[in-house]
N, C-alpha and C positions, 0 to 999 in steps of 0.2 A: 088805593089801587086806581090808576087811571083807566078809563074805559078804552080809549083809542089814542095812540100817539103816532104822529107823523115825524119821521126823521128824513130830512133832506141831506144830500151829500153822503148817503149811506155807503157808497162805493169808494169813498175817499179814505185816507189813512186814519184820521180821527174818527170818522164814522165807523170804521171797522172795530174800534175799541168800545163803541157805545152801543152797538146793536144788541149784544147779548144782555148787558145789564138793563137796558131799556125794555127788552122783551119780558123781563121778570117783574116789572112793576106796572104792567098794563094787561088788559084782556086781549088787545090786538095791537101789534106794532106794524105800521105801514112804512116800509123803507122805500126811498126813491133816489134815483140818480139818473144822469143822462146815459149811463152805460146800459148795455143790453141785459146784463145780469151781474150779480155780485156773489155768485157761488151758493154754497149750502145755506139754507135759511134756518132760523130758530123755529121752535115748535109753533109759536103763535105769531110768526112773522110772515108777512106777504111782501112781495116786491113788485113795484110798478115803475117801469122806465118812463121818465118824464123830463121835459126841458123846462128849467126854471123861467125862461123868458116867454113861455107859452101860457098865457093866463088861463085859458080853458082847461088845459091839462092840470095845472096846479089847483085850480078851484075845485075840480072834480075829485081829486084825491084828498082834499081837505074836508070833504063832507063827513060829518059826525065825529070829527077829530076834536078832542078836548084840549090837547096840548101839542105844540109843534116845537121840535128841536131843529132849528134851521142852521145846518152846517154846510149846505151846498153853496159853492162859490168857485170862481176861478182864483186860485191861490198863487199869485205871483204879480210882479209889476209888468204890465203889458200896455200897449197903446190903448187909449181911452175907449175907442170904438170896439175893441176886442173884449173889453170888460163890461161894456154897457149892458148887454143882455142878461148875463148871469148875475152880476153883482149889484146893479142898480135896478133894472126892470124886474129882475127876479125877486129882489127884496120887496118891491111894491106888490108884486103878484102874491107873495106869501102873506103879507099883512092884510091886503084887501080880501084875499080868500078867507083869512081868519075872521075878518069882520062879517063877511057874508054868511059864513058857516058857524058863527057864534062860538068860536074857539076862545078859551079863557086866557091863555098865556102862550107867549113865544119865548123860547130860550135861544138866544142868538150867538153864534160864533163870531164875535167881533175880534179885534186885534189890537195889540200895542201899537201897531202902525198908524192907528188913528191919532196917536199922540207921539209919533216917532221922531219929530224934530226937536223935542226938548233934550237938553243936555243930560247926560246920565248922572250928573251931580244933583239933579232935581229929583226928589222922591215923588213919584206919580201917585195920585189919589183918584178915586172915582169921579170927583167933581173937577178934575183937571181939564181945562178947555182943550178942544181939538187943535192939533197941529199935525196934520197929515204929512207923511213923508213921501207921498207919491199918489198915483191914481188908485192903487190898491187900498192904501190907507184912507183916501178920500171916499171910497165906496163904503168903508166901515163908518166913517163920520156920517155919511148920508143915511145909512141904515139905522144908526143909533138915534138920529134925529127923527127919522120916520117912525121908529118904535115909540119915541117920546110922544109924537103927535097922535099916534093911534091910541096910546094910553090916555092922554089928556082928552081927546075928542070922543073916543069910543069905549074906553074902559078896558082895553086889552092889555093885560099885564105883560111886562117884558123884562127879561134879565139878559143884559148884554155882557158877554164874557170877553173881556179884553185879553185874549190869549197871547202869551209872550212866546216862549219857545217850547212847543210841545213835541219834542223828539229827543232821541238820546243826546247826551251832552258831548259835543264834539268841538266846541269853541270856548275861548275865554269869556266871551259875552254870555254864553249860555250858563255859566256858573252863577250868573245873576238872574237870568230870565227863564230858567228851566221850569217847565211844568211836566211832572211825570204823568204817565198814562193813568196810573192809579188815582192821582190827585185830580186829573181831568174828570174821571168818572165820578169821584166824590163831589166835585164842583157842580156837575150837571145834575146829580141827584139832589143836592141842596137847592138848586134853582127850581127843581120840580116839586119837592116835598115841603118847601116853606109855605106856610098857610097863606100869607099875603106878601107879595113882593113889590106891588106897585110897579114903578119903573125904576130899575136898579142897574147900576154898572159895577162890575167887579173884575178885578185883575185875575187872570188865570196864570198863577205863578205858585211854585211850591215854596216850602219853608226854607228857602236858601239863606245861608249866612250873609251872602253878599247882595241880597235882594234890595232894590230901590223902588219897589212898588208897594203901596200900603192899602190894605182893605179895612182899615180901622172904621171907616164910615159905613160899612155894610155888614156889621155884625149880626143883623137880623137874618142873614142867610145861613149862618152857622157853618161857613166853610172854614175848616181847620186842616190845611194841608199837612201831610206827614213826612214827605220826602225832602231831602236836602242835597243839592248838587255838590256840596263840599266834598262828598265822598269821591268825586271824580277830579278834584283839584290837582292832586299830585300828577295824575296822568296828563292833564291838560298842560300844566306848567313844564312837564318834561318834553313836550312837543315843540315844534318850530312855530313860534307865534309872530314871526317878523311880518308876514303878509297881513295878518289881522290887525296888528298894532299900527301898521302903516296906513290903514284905511281910516280916513277921517270920520267916516260914518260911525265908527265904534266909539266915538266920543258922545254919540247921541243914542237915544233909546231905540231908534229904528235900525241901528247897525248898518249893514250894507245897503238896505233899502233907502236910507237917508242920504247916502253919498252917490248912489247910482242915478243916472239921468232918468227923467220922466219917461215911462213907457219901456224901459230897458230892464230885462230880467236881472234880479239880484240873487236868485236862489242858489247858484253855484257857490257863491261866497258864504252862504249860510251853512253849508256843509250838512244839509238835512239828510238823515237816513230815512228812506221812504218805505220801510217795511210795514205792511199791514199786519194786523193781529192774525196769527195763524201761519204767516209766511215762514 
């Protein structure tokens, strides 16, 4: 049982699925987001509105925290300066606060977009070198390297979750890249309860028949996804796939992020369903 966990990005879609399970494995869950409120709280959950780019705010709420789940970020491809505060400076603020407050581990919501420019014929592995598909992917590369540095220099363990497509299956690409919400929760739990993680990178992807991401190198985490996107294949293939197949980005792991110009949103092409838990 963790004494105190901090969850950043608690007001986001993925954060909404993590709050309740996290609250059950710690004495106190501190949830934070830039939003003013995030609705009804769990029994041992407190909420503090904070800006990731404000070091004093982040350092203050990290006091006495034993573990941080860092899911806060601007999630889209936008101009670099618009992303700098939350995704770059925010990551530094989280790790430096962790160092100053003697936090033992950070579980980080990274992304497949850190390696999004590889062709989909290549099976991705945790040690696959960075090939960002845009400024958003670059922010994930930066934070993974930041996490590695703080582990090597300061001993703060880190598990970087290269999440693929954690939303309902709506595209041909997501038959390969889908991570179910149940498997997301399992992945985060394994990143927390594994006795020693050191610095680890793991792909956030379910047990999909068409998956081209391998976690064979990180068996120590014990992540064994249970869901399979293939149950949605008939529905996807029955739809109109012309637009998706015409997008050259879908030949790469990053999908539309890989074919869209730098700083230009690609989210509409991803067809993400933005429902939060409880919606």
